[in-house]
LOFI-615538 format. One line per field, with one value per atom (N, C-alpha, C): x, y, z; atom name; chain. Coordinates in steps of 0.2 Angstrom, whole numbers. Layout:
<recs>
u: (X|...) $
v: (Y|...) $
w: (Z|...) $
atomo: (CA|...) $
cadena: (A|...) $
</recs>
This chain:
<recs>
u: (49|49|52|52|55|62|66|73|76|71|73|75|82|85|87|86|88|89|95|97|94|92|90|95|98|104|102|106|104|103|107|107|100|97|90|85|86|81|83|89|92|93|96|97|91|88|82|75|75|69|64|66|61|58|52|49|44|42|36|37|32|33|37|38|43|50|51|58|59|55|55|56|52|52|59|61|67|73|73|79|79|73|73|75|73|76|83|85|92|97|95|98|99|93|93|96|97|100|108|110|117|119|113|114|112|112|110|102|100|93|89|86|83|75|72|65|62|58|55|47|43|36|33|28|25|21|19|15|20|26|31|33|34|34|29|23|17|17|19|19|25|31|36|35|32|31|24|20|13|9|9|5|1|-3|-7|-4|-6|-3|-3|-9|-10|-5|-3|1|8|10|17|17|12|12|12|9|9|16|19|26|31|31|35|34|28|27|30|29|32|40|43|50|53|50|52|52|46|45|50|52|57|64|65|72|76|72|76|77|73|74|73|75|74|70|65|61|63|63|65|59|57|51|54|53|55|48|49|43|46|42|44|42|46|44|40|40|37|29|27|20|18|22|21|18|21|19|25|23|28|32|38|42|45|43|45|50|56|61|62|64|66|73|77|84|86|91|93|101|103|110|113|110|112|118|123|128|128) $
v: (44|38|38|44|45|44|44|43|36|31|24|22|20|18|11|7|0|-2|-4|-6|-12|-12|-18|-21|-27|-29|-34|-35|-39|-46|-49|-56|-57|-52|-53|-55|-52|-53|-59|-60|-66|-72|-72|-78|-81|-76|-78|-77|-74|-74|-70|-64|-60|-55|-53|-48|-44|-38|-35|-34|-35|-34|-38|-45|-49|-46|-44|-41|-35|-30|-25|-26|-31|-33|-37|-41|-44|-39|-35|-30|-26|-24|-20|-25|-31|-35|-37|-38|-39|-33|-27|-21|-21|-22|-21|-27|-33|-39|-37|-32|-31|-27|-25|-21|-25|-32|-37|-38|-42|-44|-38|-34|-28|-29|-26|-27|-22|-24|-20|-22|-18|-20|-21|-25|-27|-20|-17|-10|-5|-5|-1|-3|-10|-12|-9|-10|-8|0|4|11|13|10|12|10|4|1|3|6|8|3|-3|-9|-11|-15|-17|-22|-22|-27|-34|-36|-43|-45|-40|-40|-42|-38|-39|-46|-48|-55|-60|-60|-65|-65|-60|-59|-62|-61|-63|-71|-73|-81|-84|-81|-84|-84|-78|-78|-83|-84|-88|-96|-97|-104|-105|-100|-101|-101|-100|-100|-93|-88|-82|-78|-79|-75|-81|-79|-83|-79|-83|-80|-82|-78|-79|-77|-81|-79|-80|-74|-74|-72|-73|-70|-64|-59|-53|-55|-56|-57|-52|-46|-40|-40|-42|-42|-49|-54|-61|-60|-56|-56|-59|-61|-64|-58|-59|-54|-58|-56|-60|-55|-58|-54|-58|-55|-58|-56|-60|-58|-62|-60|-63|-64|-70|-72|-71|-69|-69|-64|-65|-60|-56) $
w: (-14|-17|-25|-27|-34|-34|-29|-29|-29|-28|-28|-35|-35|-42|-41|-47|-47|-54|-56|-63|-65|-71|-75|-79|-78|-82|-87|-92|-98|-95|-91|-89|-85|-82|-79|-84|-90|-96|-99|-101|-105|-102|-96|-92|-88|-85|-81|-84|-90|-95|-91|-87|-84|-88|-87|-91|-86|-88|-85|-77|-73|-66|-63|-65|-62|-63|-69|-70|-65|-65|-60|-53|-51|-44|-42|-47|-46|-46|-50|-51|-44|-41|-35|-29|-29|-24|-24|-31|-32|-29|-31|-29|-21|-18|-11|-7|-11|-8|-7|-11|-10|-4|0|6|12|11|16|16|20|20|22|18|20|19|24|24|19|15|10|9|13|13|6|5|-1|-3|1|-1|-4|-2|-4|-12|-13|-20|-24|-22|-25|-27|-22|-23|-28|-27|-31|-38|-40|-46|-49|-45|-47|-49|-45|-47|-40|-41|-35|-31|-24|-20|-22|-24|-27|-33|-37|-42|-39|-34|-31|-28|-24|-21|-26|-32|-37|-40|-41|-44|-39|-33|-28|-27|-27|-27|-33|-39|-45|-45|-43|-43|-38|-32|-27|-30|-33|-36|-41|-45|-50|-48|-41|-39|-40|-42|-44|-37|-32|-26|-20|-14|-8|-4|0|5|11|16|23|28|32|36|44|47|55|58|65|69|73|74|78|85|90|96|100|98|101|100|93|92|89|89|87|79|75|68|64|58|54|50|49|45|39|33|27|24|22|18|12|6|0|-2|-5|-7|-13|-17|-23|-22|-24|-23|-30|-35|-42|-42|-46|-47|-53) $
atomo: (N|CA|C|N|CA|C|N|CA|C|N|CA|C|N|CA|C|N|CA|C|N|CA|C|N|CA|C|N|CA|C|N|CA|C|N|CA|C|N|CA|C|N|CA|C|N|CA|C|N|CA|C|N|CA|C|N|CA|C|N|CA|C|N|CA|C|N|CA|C|N|CA|C|N|CA|C|N|CA|C|N|CA|C|N|CA|C|N|CA|C|N|CA|C|N|CA|C|N|CA|C|N|CA|C|N|CA|C|N|CA|C|N|CA|C|N|CA|C|N|CA|C|N|CA|C|N|CA|C|N|CA|C|N|CA|C|N|CA|C|N|CA|C|N|CA|C|N|CA|C|N|CA|C|N|CA|C|N|CA|C|N|CA|C|N|CA|C|N|CA|C|N|CA|C|N|CA|C|N|CA|C|N|CA|C|N|CA|C|N|CA|C|N|CA|C|N|CA|C|N|CA|C|N|CA|C|N|CA|C|N|CA|C|N|CA|C|N|CA|C|N|CA|C|N|CA|C|N|CA|C|N|CA|C|N|CA|C|N|CA|C|N|CA|C|N|CA|C|N|CA|C|N|CA|C|N|CA|C|N|CA|C|N|CA|C|N|CA|C|N|CA|C|N|CA|C|N|CA|C|N|CA|C|N|CA|C|N|CA|C|N|CA|C|N|CA|C|N|CA|C|N|CA|C|N|CA|C|N|CA|C|N|CA|C|N|CA|C) $
cadena: (A|A|A|A|A|A|A|A|A|A|A|A|A|A|A|A|A|A|A|A|A|A|A|A|A|A|A|A|A|A|A|A|A|A|A|A|A|A|A|A|A|A|A|A|A|A|A|A|A|A|A|A|A|A|A|A|A|A|A|A|A|A|A|A|A|A|A|A|A|A|A|A|A|A|A|A|A|A|A|A|A|A|A|A|A|A|A|A|A|A|A|A|A|A|A|A|A|A|A|A|A|A|A|A|A|A|A|A|A|A|A|A|A|A|A|A|A|A|A|A|A|A|A|A|A|A|A|A|A|A|A|A|A|A|A|A|A|A|A|A|A|A|A|A|A|A|A|A|A|A|A|A|A|A|A|A|A|A|A|A|A|A|A|A|A|A|A|A|A|A|A|A|A|A|A|A|A|A|A|A|A|A|A|A|A|A|A|A|A|A|A|A|A|A|A|A|A|A|A|A|A|A|A|A|A|A|A|A|A|A|A|A|A|A|A|A|A|A|A|A|A|A|A|A|A|A|A|A|A|A|A|A|A|A|A|A|A|A|A|A|A|A|A|A|A|A|A|A|A|A|A|A|A|A|A|A|A|A|A|A|A|A|A|A|A|A|A|A|A|A|A|A|A) $
</recs>
């Protein structure tokens, strides 16, 4: 997990007014969004950023509410579980 890299760009701070965990989570989602809708488990966000799972969930909810990221929910037909993915369309 030490090799996960994601850039934090000035517009993320100045245009979206992101700071702290929301900035880090957005930057990670934005970087992964360039590779299509990629599944990135919440627990992995928590491990990469060394924060709690509730912290990640709170940041994801706020980023979605603010329109910085989009949430997509699908059902896995094999185990009838929800699969939730997030992406950013910001350029």
